[in-house]
N, CA, C and O atoms as CSV, one atom per row, in Angstrom:
chain,resi,resn,atom,element,x,y,z
A,1,GLY,N,N,0.842,-1.254,0.024
A,1,GLY,CA,C,0.023,-0.088,-0.005
A,1,GLY,C,C,0.938,1.215,-0.051
A,1,GLY,O,O,2.126,1.159,-0.368
A,2,HIS,N,N,0.243,2.461,0.314
A,2,HIS,CA,C,0.807,3.762,0.292
A,2,HIS,C,C,1.679,3.730,1.566
A,2,HIS,O,O,1.404,2.984,2.506
A,3,THR,N,N,2.767,4.584,1.567
A,3,THR,CA,C,3.704,4.667,2.773
A,3,THR,C,C,3.407,5.955,3.496
A,3,THR,O,O,4.105,6.277,4.458
A,4,SER,N,N,2.322,6.777,3.049
A,4,SER,CA,C,1.962,7.961,3.729
A,4,SER,C,C,0.496,8.194,3.538
A,4,SER,O,O,-0.238,7.386,2.968
A,5,SER,N,N,0.099,9.353,4.050
A,5,SER,CA,C,-1.406,9.721,3.987
A,5,SER,C,C,-2.038,9.586,2.520
A,5,SER,O,O,-1.344,9.834,1.534
A,6,ILE,N,N,-3.229,9.230,2.418
A,6,ILE,CA,C,-4.036,9.226,1.184
A,6,ILE,C,C,-4.876,10.377,1.039
A,6,ILE,O,O,-5.798,10.610,1.821
A,7,TYR,N,N,-4.590,11.090,0.080
A,7,TYR,CA,C,-5.302,12.400,-0.099
A,7,TYR,C,C,-6.571,12.287,-1.019
A,7,TYR,O,O,-7.540,13.040,-0.925
A,8,THR,N,N,-6.458,11.310,-1.870
A,8,THR,CA,C,-7.615,11.245,-2.927
A,8,THR,C,C,-7.887,9.864,-3.332
A,8,THR,O,O,-6.956,9.064,-3.424
A,9,VAL,N,N,-9.106,9.526,-3.582
A,9,VAL,CA,C,-9.566,8.141,-3.966
A,9,VAL,C,C,-10.800,8.351,-5.089
A,9,VAL,O,O,-11.710,9.165,-4.934
A,10,VAL,N,N,-10.678,7.586,-6.088
A,10,VAL,CA,C,-11.867,7.570,-7.001
A,10,VAL,C,C,-12.163,6.080,-7.553
A,10,VAL,O,O,-11.229,5.290,-7.687
A,11,VAL,N,N,-13.362,5.756,-7.838
A,11,VAL,CA,C,-13.687,4.508,-8.401
A,11,VAL,C,C,-13.928,4.628,-9.763
A,11,VAL,O,O,-14.572,5.614,-10.122
A,12,THR,N,N,-13.497,3.725,-10.705
A,12,THR,CA,C,-13.689,3.634,-12.066
A,12,THR,C,C,-15.230,3.496,-12.324
A,12,THR,O,O,-15.972,2.931,-11.521
A,13,SER,N,N,-15.635,4.020,-13.433
A,13,SER,CA,C,-17.108,3.862,-13.796
A,13,SER,C,C,-17.627,2.551,-13.863
A,13,SER,O,O,-18.816,2.374,-13.594
A,14,ASP,N,N,-16.838,1.530,-14.211
A,14,ASP,CA,C,-17.179,0.188,-14.393
A,14,ASP,C,C,-16.936,-0.582,-13.052
A,14,ASP,O,O,-17.013,-1.810,-13.044
A,15,SER,N,N,-16.695,0.004,-12.114
A,15,SER,CA,C,-16.488,-0.436,-10.591
A,15,SER,C,C,-15.462,-1.509,-10.549
A,15,SER,O,O,-15.550,-2.361,-9.665
A,16,LYS,N,N,-14.450,-1.553,-11.460
A,16,LYS,CA,C,-13.448,-2.669,-11.384
A,16,LYS,C,C,-12.354,-2.247,-10.601
A,16,LYS,O,O,-11.710,-3.068,-9.948
A,17,TYR,N,N,-12.045,-0.874,-10.604
A,17,TYR,CA,C,-10.846,-0.462,-9.864
A,17,TYR,C,C,-11.104,0.719,-8.881
A,17,TYR,O,O,-12.076,1.448,-9.080
A,18,ILE,N,N,-10.280,0.929,-7.840
A,18,ILE,CA,C,-10.083,2.030,-7.094
A,18,ILE,C,C,-8.778,2.619,-7.354
A,18,ILE,O,O,-7.792,1.883,-7.402
A,19,VAL,N,N,-8.675,3.869,-7.527
A,19,VAL,CA,C,-7.487,4.608,-7.746
A,19,VAL,C,C,-7.189,5.638,-6.622
A,19,VAL,O,O,-8.055,6.418,-6.227
A,20,SER,N,N,-6.014,5.608,-6.157
A,20,SER,CA,C,-5.759,6.346,-4.851
A,20,SER,C,C,-4.392,7.280,-5.190
A,20,SER,O,O,-3.504,6.930,-5.967
A,21,GLY,N,N,-4.418,8.311,-4.573
A,21,GLY,CA,C,-3.245,9.304,-4.760
A,21,GLY,C,C,-2.801,9.618,-3.188
A,21,GLY,O,O,-3.640,9.657,-2.288
A,22,SER,N,N,-1.519,9.815,-2.988
A,22,SER,CA,C,-0.965,9.852,-1.664
A,22,SER,C,C,0.050,10.834,-1.526
A,22,SER,O,O,0.650,11.266,-2.510
A,23,ALA,N,N,0.299,11.245,-0.272
A,23,ALA,CA,C,1.444,12.062,0.184
A,23,ALA,C,C,2.860,11.371,-0.215
A,23,ALA,O,O,3.890,12.044,-0.249
A,24,ASP,N,N,2.843,10.143,-0.479
A,24,ASP,CA,C,4.039,9.452,-0.999
A,24,ASP,C,C,4.460,9.602,-2.345
A,24,ASP,O,O,5.442,9.024,-2.809
A,25,SER,N,N,3.642,10.458,-3.041
A,25,SER,CA,C,3.835,10.805,-4.431
A,25,SER,C,C,3.516,9.783,-5.439
A,25,SER,O,O,3.795,9.975,-6.623
A,26,ALA,N,N,2.909,8.636,-5.002
A,26,ALA,CA,C,2.520,7.569,-5.747
A,26,ALA,C,C,0.995,7.599,-6.154
A,26,ALA,O,O,0.204,8.352,-5.586
A,27,ILE,N,N,0.662,6.824,-7.069
A,27,ILE,CA,C,-0.773,6.661,-7.416
A,27,ILE,C,C,-0.888,5.124,-7.420
A,27,ILE,O,O,0.024,4.494,-7.956
A,28,LYS,N,N,-1.898,4.483,-6.886
A,28,LYS,CA,C,-1.968,3.019,-6.763
A,28,LYS,C,C,-3.431,2.746,-7.433
A,28,LYS,O,O,-4.407,3.472,-7.246
A,29,ILE,N,N,-3.416,1.610,-8.222
A,29,ILE,CA,C,-4.659,1.015,-8.734
A,29,ILE,C,C,-4.887,-0.346,-8.046
A,29,ILE,O,O,-4.106,-1.297,-8.062
A,30,TRP,N,N,-6.145,-0.277,-7.411
A,30,TRP,CA,C,-6.521,-1.357,-6.527
A,30,TRP,C,C,-7.616,-2.161,-7.284
A,30,TRP,O,O,-8.480,-1.530,-7.892
A,31,ASN,N,N,-7.625,-3.447,-7.282
A,31,ASN,CA,C,-8.829,-4.332,-7.677
A,31,ASN,C,C,-9.943,-4.074,-6.812
A,31,ASN,O,O,-9.758,-4.297,-5.615
A,32,LEU,N,N,-11.136,-3.622,-7.203
A,32,LEU,CA,C,-12.144,-3.458,-6.241
A,32,LEU,C,C,-12.872,-4.619,-5.737
A,32,LEU,O,O,-13.529,-4.557,-4.698
A,33,VAL,N,N,-12.776,-5.650,-6.429
A,33,VAL,CA,C,-13.364,-7.044,-6.080
A,33,VAL,C,C,-12.324,-7.792,-5.059
A,33,VAL,O,O,-12.783,-8.286,-4.029
A,34,THR,N,N,-11.138,-7.864,-5.301
A,34,THR,CA,C,-10.158,-8.578,-4.562
A,34,THR,C,C,-9.432,-7.674,-3.481
A,34,THR,O,O,-8.857,-8.157,-2.506
A,35,GLY,N,N,-9.505,-6.439,-3.723
A,35,GLY,CA,C,-8.852,-5.606,-2.758
A,35,GLY,C,C,-7.244,-5.520,-2.898
A,35,GLY,O,O,-6.488,-4.904,-2.147
A,36,LYS,N,N,-6.921,-6.239,-3.970
A,36,LYS,CA,C,-5.324,-6.259,-4.099
A,36,LYS,C,C,-4.960,-5.086,-5.047
A,36,LYS,O,O,-5.613,-4.643,-5.991
A,37,GLU,N,N,-3.675,-4.667,-4.530
A,37,GLU,CA,C,-2.979,-3.645,-5.463
A,37,GLU,C,C,-2.649,-4.220,-6.702
A,37,GLU,O,O,-2.112,-5.328,-6.735
A,38,GLU,N,N,-2.941,-3.519,-7.845
A,38,GLU,CA,C,-2.706,-4.071,-9.112
A,38,GLU,C,C,-1.370,-3.409,-9.806
A,38,GLU,O,O,-0.598,-4.044,-10.525
A,39,ARG,N,N,-1.244,-2.110,-9.485
A,39,ARG,CA,C,-0.202,-1.333,-10.124
A,39,ARG,C,C,-0.023,-0.069,-9.379
A,39,ARG,O,O,-0.964,0.513,-8.840
A,40,THR,N,N,1.320,0.388,-9.356
A,40,THR,CA,C,1.824,1.627,-8.683
A,40,THR,C,C,2.301,2.483,-9.938
A,40,THR,O,O,3.077,2.001,-10.763
A,41,LEU,N,N,1.813,3.738,-10.039
A,41,LEU,CA,C,2.183,4.664,-10.991
A,41,LEU,C,C,2.987,5.603,-10.379
A,41,LEU,O,O,2.511,6.280,-9.468
A,42,VAL,N,N,4.351,5.783,-10.801
A,42,VAL,CA,C,5.405,6.583,-10.149
A,42,VAL,C,C,5.879,7.733,-11.277
A,42,VAL,O,O,6.198,7.404,-12.419
A,43,GLY,N,N,5.885,8.959,-10.866
A,43,GLY,CA,C,6.294,9.974,-11.787
A,43,GLY,C,C,6.209,11.348,-11.242
A,43,GLY,O,O,6.954,12.249,-11.630
A,44,HIS,N,N,5.210,11.513,-10.257
A,44,HIS,CA,C,5.178,12.743,-9.577
A,44,HIS,C,C,6.273,12.809,-8.641
A,44,HIS,O,O,6.833,11.764,-8.308
A,45,THR,N,N,6.705,14.118,-8.099
A,45,THR,CA,C,7.979,14.284,-7.329
A,45,THR,C,C,7.466,14.907,-5.978
A,45,THR,O,O,8.244,15.192,-5.067
A,46,SER,N,N,6.137,15.094,-5.909
A,46,SER,CA,C,5.581,15.624,-4.698
A,46,SER,C,C,4.176,14.929,-4.447
A,46,SER,O,O,3.662,14.296,-5.369
A,47,PRO,N,N,3.561,15.032,-3.241
A,47,PRO,CA,C,2.133,14.529,-3.103
A,47,PRO,C,C,1.246,14.676,-4.063
A,47,PRO,O,O,1.140,15.734,-4.684
A,48,VAL,N,N,0.502,13.615,-4.293
A,48,VAL,CA,C,-0.609,13.633,-5.307
A,48,VAL,C,C,-1.918,14.111,-4.566
A,48,VAL,O,O,-2.381,13.414,-3.664
A,49,ARG,N,N,-2.447,15.157,-4.895
A,49,ARG,CA,C,-3.655,15.805,-4.172
A,49,ARG,C,C,-4.963,15.349,-4.781
A,49,ARG,O,O,-5.966,15.326,-4.068
A,50,SER,N,N,-5.020,14.984,-6.052
A,50,SER,CA,C,-6.267,14.705,-6.698
A,50,SER,C,C,-6.043,13.587,-7.857
A,50,SER,O,O,-5.001,13.504,-8.506
A,51,VAL,N,N,-6.953,12.902,-7.992
A,51,VAL,CA,C,-7.080,11.822,-9.220
A,51,VAL,C,C,-8.487,11.855,-9.720
A,51,VAL,O,O,-9.460,12.146,-9.025
A,52,ALA,N,N,-8.512,11.517,-11.038
A,52,ALA,CA,C,-9.816,11.373,-11.633
A,52,ALA,C,C,-9.571,10.390,-12.736
A,52,ALA,O,O,-8.447,10.143,-13.173
A,53,VAL,N,N,-10.764,9.800,-13.195
A,53,VAL,CA,C,-10.774,8.783,-14.213
A,53,VAL,C,C,-11.695,9.138,-15.367
A,53,VAL,O,O,-12.819,9.581,-15.133
A,54,THR,N,N,-11.238,8.950,-16.651
A,54,THR,CA,C,-12.280,9.334,-17.683
A,54,THR,C,C,-13.333,8.383,-17.610
A,54,THR,O,O,-13.158,7.319,-17.016
A,55,SER,N,N,-14.476,8.683,-18.191
A,55,SER,CA,C,-15.804,8.166,-18.095
A,55,SER,C,C,-15.691,6.702,-18.885
A,55,SER,O,O,-16.391,5.751,-18.537
A,56,ASP,N,N,-14.757,6.620,-19.961
A,56,ASP,CA,C,-14.367,5.383,-20.576
A,56,ASP,C,C,-13.389,4.524,-19.956
A,56,ASP,O,O,-13.093,3.426,-20.425
A,57,ASN,N,N,-12.910,4.984,-18.963
A,57,ASN,CA,C,-11.921,4.192,-18.111
A,57,ASN,C,C,-10.535,3.974,-18.862
A,57,ASN,O,O,-9.770,3.079,-18.502
A,58,ARG,N,N,-10.264,4.760,-19.836
A,58,ARG,CA,C,-8.980,4.787,-20.517
A,58,ARG,C,C,-7.836,5.441,-19.763
A,58,ARG,O,O,-6.712,4.944,-19.838
A,59,TYR,N,N,-8.066,6.532,-19.039
A,59,TYR,CA,C,-6.957,7.520,-18.483
A,59,TYR,C,C,-7.407,7.649,-17.069
A,59,TYR,O,O,-8.545,7.516,-16.618
A,60,ILE,N,N,-6.273,7.939,-16.447
A,60,ILE,CA,C,-6.242,8.472,-15.033
A,60,ILE,C,C,-5.628,9.783,-15.225
A,60,ILE,O,O,-4.650,9.915,-15.960
A,61,VAL,N,N,-6.225,10.880,-14.518
A,61,VAL,CA,C,-5.620,12.071,-14.535
A,61,VAL,C,C,-5.207,12.514,-13.018
A,61,VAL,O,O,-6.006,12.381,-12.092
A,62,SER,N,N,-4.063,12.982,-12.859
A,62,SER,CA,C,-3.491,13.191,-11.504
A,62,SER,C,C,-3.085,14.705,-11.348
A,62,SER,O,O,-2.582,15.319,-12.289
A,63,GLY,N,N,-3.318,15.264,-10.150
A,63,GLY,CA,C,-2.718,16.607,-10.037
A,63,GLY,C,C,-1.905,16.504,-8.740
A,63,GLY,O,O,-2.272,15.774,-7.820
A,64,SER,N,N,-0.823,17.231,-8.687
A,64,SER,CA,C,0.246,17.078,-7.602
A,64,SER,C,C,0.763,18.421,-7.138
A,64,SER,O,O,0.635,19.441,-7.815
A,65,GLU,N,N,1.372,18.378,-5.919
A,65,GLU,CA,C,2.051,19.408,-5.434
A,65,GLU,C,C,3.297,19.837,-6.147
A,65,GLU,O,O,3.911,20.856,-5.830
A,66,ASP,N,N,3.683,18.971,-7.197
A,66,ASP,CA,C,4.839,19.309,-7.970
A,66,ASP,C,C,4.407,20.264,-9.171
A,66,ASP,O,O,5.198,20.550,-10.069
A,67,LYS,N,N,3.114,20.731,-9.127
A,67,LYS,CA,C,2.697,21.762,-10.022
A,67,LYS,C,C,2.347,21.005,-11.436
A,67,LYS,O,O,2.080,21.714,-12.406
A,68,THR,N,N,2.345,19.854,-11.542
A,68,THR,CA,C,2.091,19.122,-12.804
A,68,THR,C,C,0.751,18.445,-12.678
A,68,THR,O,O,0.298,18.128,-11.578
A,69,ILE,N,N,0.083,18.212,-13.881
A,69,ILE,CA,C,-0.990,17.300,-14.090
A,69,ILE,C,C,-0.504,16.248,-14.910
A,69,ILE,O,O,0.195,16.572,-15.870
A,70,LYS,N,N,-0.761,14.965,-14.693
A,70,LYS,CA,C,-0.311,13.908,-15.483
A,70,LYS,C,C,-1.479,13.090,-15.974
A,70,LYS,O,O,-2.447,12.871,-15.246
A,71,VAL,N,N,-1.385,12.620,-17.255
A,71,VAL,CA,C,-2.470,11.808,-17.891
A,71,VAL,C,C,-1.839,10.440,-18.010
A,71,VAL,O,O,-0.785,10.366,-18.641
A,72,TRP,N,N,-2.329,9.410,-17.507
A,72,TRP,CA,C,-1.760,7.943,-17.433
A,72,TRP,C,C,-2.753,7.108,-18.219
A,72,TRP,O,O,-3.962,7.337,-18.227
A,73,ASN,N,N,-2.198,6.184,-18.839
A,73,ASN,CA,C,-3.023,5.048,-19.443
A,73,ASN,C,C,-3.374,4.113,-18.272
A,73,ASN,O,O,-2.497,3.563,-17.605
A,74,LEU,N,N,-4.710,3.952,-18.047
A,74,LEU,CA,C,-5.115,3.092,-16.980
A,74,LEU,C,C,-4.763,1.616,-17.140
A,74,LEU,O,O,-4.496,0.925,-16.157
A,75,ASN,N,N,-4.763,1.139,-18.386
A,75,ASN,CA,C,-4.434,-0.240,-18.561
A,75,ASN,C,C,-2.978,-0.766,-18.470
A,75,ASN,O,O,-2.637,-1.870,-18.045
A,76,THR,N,N,-2.103,0.318,-18.991
A,76,THR,CA,C,-0.676,-0.019,-19.117
A,76,THR,C,C,0.071,0.717,-17.884
A,76,THR,O,O,1.214,0.393,-17.563
A,77,GLY,N,N,-0.532,1.560,-17.330
A,77,GLY,CA,C,0.248,2.448,-16.401
A,77,GLY,C,C,1.207,3.537,-16.803
A,77,GLY,O,O,1.803,4.218,-15.969
A,78,LYS,N,N,1.359,3.703,-18.291
A,78,LYS,CA,C,2.316,4.562,-18.867
A,78,LYS,C,C,1.790,6.070,-18.719
A,78,LYS,O,O,0.609,6.392,-18.850
A,79,GLU,N,N,2.778,6.890,-18.446
A,79,GLU,CA,C,2.511,8.258,-18.488
A,79,GLU,C,C,2.377,8.680,-19.973
A,79,GLU,O,O,3.250,8.449,-20.809
A,80,GLU,N,N,1.204,9.324,-20.233
A,80,GLU,CA,C,0.933,9.789,-21.701
A,80,GLU,C,C,1.193,11.131,-21.821
A,80,GLU,O,O,1.706,11.518,-22.871
A,81,ARG,N,N,0.912,12.003,-20.854
A,81,ARG,CA,C,1.129,13.339,-21.033
A,81,ARG,C,C,1.389,14.100,-19.664
A,81,ARG,O,O,0.873,13.770,-18.595
A,82,ARG,N,N,2.178,15.062,-19.828
A,82,ARG,CA,C,2.521,15.962,-18.686
A,82,ARG,C,C,2.007,17.409,-18.946
A,82,ARG,O,O,2.414,18.006,-19.942
A,83,LEU,N,N,1.148,17.984,-18.108
A,83,LEU,CA,C,0.594,19.318,-18.441
A,83,LEU,C,C,1.162,20.287,-17.469
A,83,LEU,O,O,1.027,20.095,-16.260
A,84,LEU,N,N,1.804,21.342,-17.953
A,84,LEU,CA,C,2.546,22.333,-17.205
A,84,LEU,C,C,1.725,23.742,-17.299
A,84,LEU,O,O,1.091,23.965,-18.330
A,85,GLY,N,N,1.727,24.503,-16.450
A,85,GLY,CA,C,0.905,25.882,-16.514
A,85,GLY,C,C,0.553,26.447,-15.262
A,85,GLY,O,O,0.505,27.675,-15.190
A,86,HIS,N,N,0.265,25.664,-14.131
A,86,HIS,CA,C,-0.057,26.129,-13.000
A,86,HIS,C,C,1.324,26.588,-12.167
A,86,HIS,O,O,2.388,25.983,-12.298
A,87,THR,N,N,1.166,27.617,-11.390
A,87,THR,CA,C,2.535,28.195,-10.646
A,87,THR,C,C,2.521,27.780,-9.285
A,87,THR,O,O,3.289,28.325,-8.493
A,88,SER,N,N,1.657,26.783,-8.873
A,88,SER,CA,C,1.687,26.277,-7.560
A,88,SER,C,C,0.962,25.001,-7.420
A,88,SER,O,O,0.475,24.496,-8.432
A,89,PHE,N,N,0.832,24.398,-6.213
A,89,PHE,CA,C,0.174,23.227,-6.165
A,89,PHE,C,C,-1.067,22.900,-6.847
A,89,PHE,O,O,-1.913,23.792,-6.914
A,90,ILE,N,N,-1.320,21.743,-7.374
A,90,ILE,CA,C,-2.582,21.405,-8.035
A,90,ILE,C,C,-3.466,20.846,-6.913
A,90,ILE,O,O,-3.059,19.836,-6.339
A,91,ASN,N,N,-4.525,21.342,-6.573
A,91,ASN,CA,C,-5.302,20.882,-5.493
A,91,ASN,C,C,-6.433,19.922,-6.016
A,91,ASN,O,O,-6.859,19.053,-5.255
A,92,ALA,N,N,-6.911,20.044,-7.235
A,92,ALA,CA,C,-8.081,19.260,-7.704
A,92,ALA,C,C,-8.038,19.067,-9.192
A,92,ALA,O,O,-7.664,19.967,-9.944
A,93,VAL,N,N,-8.425,17.878,-9.612
A,93,VAL,CA,C,-8.657,17.758,-11.114
A,93,VAL,C,C,-9.980,17.059,-11.270
A,93,VAL,O,O,-10.461,16.338,-10.396
A,94,ALA,N,N,-10.575,17.327,-12.503
A,94,ALA,CA,C,-11.906,16.522,-12.995
A,94,ALA,C,C,-11.795,16.463,-14.388
A,94,ALA,O,O,-11.109,17.273,-15.013
A,95,VAL,N,N,-12.477,15.481,-14.960
A,95,VAL,CA,C,-12.550,15.263,-16.361
A,95,VAL,C,C,-14.121,15.465,-16.773
A,95,VAL,O,O,-15.010,14.973,-16.078
A,96,THR,N,N,-14.390,16.193,-17.909
A,96,THR,CA,C,-15.721,16.209,-18.422
A,96,THR,C,C,-16.256,14.876,-18.756
A,96,THR,O,O,-15.489,13.951,-19.021
A,97,SER,N,N,-17.503,14.739,-18.754
A,97,SER,CA,C,-18.210,13.388,-19.111
A,97,SER,C,C,-18.022,12.942,-20.491
A,97,SER,O,O,-18.143,11.753,-20.783
A,98,ASP,N,N,-17.683,13.991,-21.500
A,98,ASP,CA,C,-17.471,13.690,-22.835
A,98,ASP,C,C,-15.955,13.323,-23.038
A,98,ASP,O,O,-15.561,12.945,-24.141
A,99,ASN,N,N,-15.108,13.438,-21.960
A,99,ASN,CA,C,-13.667,13.075,-21.963
A,99,ASN,C,C,-12.915,13.997,-22.917
A,99,ASN,O,O,-11.866,13.597,-23.421
A,100,LYS,N,N,-13.387,15.193,-23.186
A,100,LYS,CA,C,-12.693,16.267,-23.909
A,100,LYS,C,C,-11.925,17.089,-23.169
A,100,LYS,O,O,-10.941,17.535,-23.759
A,101,TYR,N,N,-12.104,17.463,-21.914
A,101,TYR,CA,C,-11.438,18.433,-21.085
A,101,TYR,C,C,-11.064,17.962,-19.729
A,101,TYR,O,O,-11.737,17.116,-19.140
A,102,ILE,N,N,-9.948,18.525,-19.205
A,102,ILE,CA,C,-9.518,18.341,-17.835
A,102,ILE,C,C,-9.895,19.747,-17.180
A,102,ILE,O,O,-9.778,20.733,-17.907
A,103,VAL,N,N,-10.271,19.896,-16.067
A,103,VAL,CA,C,-10.441,21.030,-15.343
A,103,VAL,C,C,-9.610,20.884,-14.149
A,103,VAL,O,O,-9.699,19.853,-13.482
A,104,SER,N,N,-8.769,21.872,-13.804
A,104,SER,CA,C,-7.855,21.796,-12.606
A,104,SER,C,C,-7.965,23.025,-11.648
A,104,SER,O,O,-8.223,24.133,-12.121
A,105,GLY,N,N,-7.800,22.869,-10.483
A,105,GLY,CA,C,-7.819,23.912,-9.532
A,105,GLY,C,C,-6.521,23.937,-8.747
A,105,GLY,O,O,-5.999,22.869,-8.428
A,106,SER,N,N,-5.959,25.127,-8.410
A,106,SER,CA,C,-4.695,25.218,-7.911
A,106,SER,C,C,-4.571,26.313,-6.669
A,106,SER,O,O,-5.377,27.222,-6.472
A,107,PHE,N,N,-3.621,26.087,-6.028
A,107,PHE,CA,C,-3.124,27.004,-4.909
A,107,PHE,C,C,-2.779,28.306,-5.471
A,107,PHE,O,O,-2.759,29.290,-4.731
A,108,ASP,N,N,-2.489,28.404,-6.782
A,108,ASP,CA,C,-2.153,29.676,-7.452
A,108,ASP,C,C,-3.494,30.592,-7.625
A,108,ASP,O,O,-3.413,31.730,-8.088
A,109,SER,N,N,-4.620,30.066,-7.257
A,109,SER,CA,C,-5.820,30.901,-7.396
A,109,SER,C,C,-6.540,30.829,-8.664
A,109,SER,O,O,-7.522,31.531,-8.904
A,110,THR,N,N,-5.993,29.890,-9.558
A,110,THR,CA,C,-6.693,29.700,-10.884
A,110,THR,C,C,-7.328,28.561,-11.104
A,110,THR,O,O,-7.039,27.587,-10.409
A,111,ILE,N,N,-8.322,28.463,-12.119
A,111,ILE,CA,C,-8.825,27.267,-12.490
A,111,ILE,C,C,-8.367,27.156,-14.156
A,111,ILE,O,O,-8.510,28.137,-14.886
A,112,LYS,N,N,-7.917,26.122,-14.569
A,112,LYS,CA,C,-7.454,25.920,-15.858
A,112,LYS,C,C,-8.313,24.720,-16.600
A,112,LYS,O,O,-8.675,23.695,-16.022
A,113,VAL,N,N,-8.535,24.984,-17.772
A,113,VAL,CA,C,-9.240,24.063,-18.608
A,113,VAL,C,C,-8.169,23.522,-19.620
A,113,VAL,O,O,-7.427,24.328,-20.181
A,114,TRP,N,N,-8.076,22.234,-19.854
A,114,TRP,CA,C,-7.159,21.616,-20.766
A,114,TRP,C,C,-7.797,20.682,-21.705
A,114,TRP,O,O,-8.758,19.980,-21.394
A,115,ASN,N,N,-7.206,20.692,-22.929
A,115,ASN,CA,C,-7.720,19.740,-23.835
A,115,ASN,C,C,-7.077,18.335,-23.519
A,115,ASN,O,O,-5.856,18.212,-23.616
A,116,LEU,N,N,-7.863,17.282,-23.147
A,116,LEU,CA,C,-7.340,15.917,-22.805
A,116,LEU,C,C,-6.541,15.423,-23.846
A,116,LEU,O,O,-5.408,15.041,-23.554
A,117,ASP,N,N,-6.965,15.354,-25.123
A,117,ASP,CA,C,-6.158,14.652,-26.247
A,117,ASP,C,C,-4.944,15.315,-26.579
A,117,ASP,O,O,-3.955,14.613,-26.785
A,118,SER,N,N,-4.850,16.642,-26.670
A,118,SER,CA,C,-3.512,17.420,-27.037
A,118,SER,C,C,-2.794,17.732,-25.733
A,118,SER,O,O,-1.576,17.875,-25.837
A,119,GLY,N,N,-3.342,17.867,-24.501
A,119,GLY,CA,C,-2.668,18.315,-23.424
A,119,GLY,C,C,-2.530,19.836,-23.384
A,119,GLY,O,O,-1.873,20.328,-22.466
A,120,LYS,N,N,-3.027,20.522,-24.190
A,120,LYS,CA,C,-2.914,22.027,-24.319
A,120,LYS,C,C,-3.871,22.704,-23.408
A,120,LYS,O,O,-4.993,22.235,-23.220
A,121,GLU,N,N,-3.468,23.767,-22.850
A,121,GLU,CA,C,-4.269,24.525,-21.989
A,121,GLU,C,C,-5.075,25.370,-22.907
A,121,GLU,O,O,-4.574,26.039,-23.811
A,122,GLU,N,N,-6.402,25.310,-22.628
A,122,GLU,CA,C,-7.472,25.936,-23.375
A,122,GLU,C,C,-7.781,27.339,-22.898
A,122,GLU,O,O,-7.909,28.279,-23.683
A,123,ARG,N,N,-7.905,27.456,-21.487
A,123,ARG,CA,C,-8.206,28.754,-20.919
A,123,ARG,C,C,-7.879,28.674,-19.485
A,123,ARG,O,O,-7.774,27.615,-18.865
A,124,THR,N,N,-7.714,29.936,-18.958
A,124,THR,CA,C,-7.444,30.007,-17.472
A,124,THR,C,C,-8.484,31.014,-17.038
A,124,THR,O,O,-8.685,32.063,-17.650
A,125,LEU,N,N,-9.178,30.617,-15.875
A,125,LEU,CA,C,-10.165,31.393,-15.177
A,125,LEU,C,C,-9.500,32.020,-13.921
A,125,LEU,O,O,-9.081,31.374,-12.960
A,126,GLU,N,N,-9.465,33.274,-14.051
A,126,GLU,CA,C,-8.752,34.107,-12.870
A,126,GLU,C,C,-9.738,34.811,-12.173
A,126,GLU,O,O,-10.914,34.776,-12.532
A,127,GLY,N,N,-9.313,35.510,-11.109
A,127,GLY,CA,C,-10.098,36.392,-10.313
A,127,GLY,C,C,-10.354,35.825,-8.928
A,127,GLY,O,O,-10.811,36.593,-8.081
A,128,HIS,N,N,-10.118,34.615,-8.623
A,128,HIS,CA,C,-10.181,34.201,-7.278
A,128,HIS,C,C,-9.156,34.753,-6.509
A,128,HIS,O,O,-8.105,35.015,-7.094
A,129,THR,N,N,-9.262,35.012,-5.160
A,129,THR,CA,C,-8.296,35.763,-4.291
A,129,THR,C,C,-7.608,34.605,-3.255
A,129,THR,O,O,-6.774,34.947,-2.417
A,130,ALA,N,N,-8.015,33.313,-3.394
A,130,ALA,CA,C,-7.381,32.332,-2.639
A,130,ALA,C,C,-7.317,31.040,-3.417
A,130,ALA,O,O,-7.783,30.909,-4.548
A,131,SER,N,N,-6.728,30.130,-2.753
A,131,SER,CA,C,-6.629,28.722,-3.383
A,131,SER,C,C,-7.930,28.129,-3.924
A,131,SER,O,O,-8.984,28.292,-3.310
A,132,VAL,N,N,-7.869,27.480,-5.005
A,132,VAL,CA,C,-9.122,26.690,-5.594
A,132,VAL,C,C,-8.734,25.217,-5.098
A,132,VAL,O,O,-7.737,24.614,-5.494
A,133,ARG,N,N,-9.576,24.772,-4.260
A,133,ARG,CA,C,-9.335,23.520,-3.486
A,133,ARG,C,C,-10.129,22.462,-3.978
A,133,ARG,O,O,-9.848,21.323,-3.605
A,134,ALA,N,N,-11.225,22.672,-4.878
A,134,ALA,CA,C,-12.122,21.518,-5.346
A,134,ALA,C,C,-12.632,21.940,-6.744
A,134,ALA,O,O,-12.848,23.137,-6.936
A,135,VAL,N,N,-12.840,21.036,-7.740
A,135,VAL,CA,C,-13.510,21.263,-8.966
A,135,VAL,C,C,-14.477,20.050,-9.170
A,135,VAL,O,O,-14.270,18.952,-8.654
A,136,ALA,N,N,-15.443,20.311,-9.886
A,136,ALA,CA,C,-16.306,19.204,-10.239
A,136,ALA,C,C,-17.083,19.577,-11.579
A,136,ALA,O,O,-17.403,20.741,-11.817
A,137,VAL,N,N,-17.369,18.518,-12.443
A,137,VAL,CA,C,-17.900,18.721,-13.712
A,137,VAL,C,C,-19.157,17.886,-13.706
A,137,VAL,O,O,-19.876,17.846,-14.704
C-alpha cells in the first residue's frame, strides 16, 4: 500500500478499480473485488492531491504538489502526457463526461481548462483571491 497519507480516491465507472493518490507521491490502482493492489504509478515528485478517471476508463488524470498534471493510461500505467501551466500546487482535477477536457484548480488561485487529447491549455479562469481547492464537472 501507500507509505503515507492518502489524499484522494476515485472508483472507475465500471466499478473494477479504485485509484488512490498519496503524500508518498504515488498513485495506486486497486482491484475493487479482490482488494489487491494491481499497479503503482510513479512519476510525480511531490504528493498527489487529486485523481480522476475518464468515463471510458482509459485514462487516469492526477494533480500534484509538484505543479504538474499527468495523464496516465489506466491499462498500461504509462504516463501519456504531462501538463504544465499552474504556478503552485494542483489541488483538484476533474474530467468532463465527454472526456474532452480536464479542469484543474490550484493553490495559485486559478482554474485551468485543458484539452485531454492534446494536453494543451485551453483557458485560465482568474479572479479568485485564494486557493481553488475543489472542482467538479
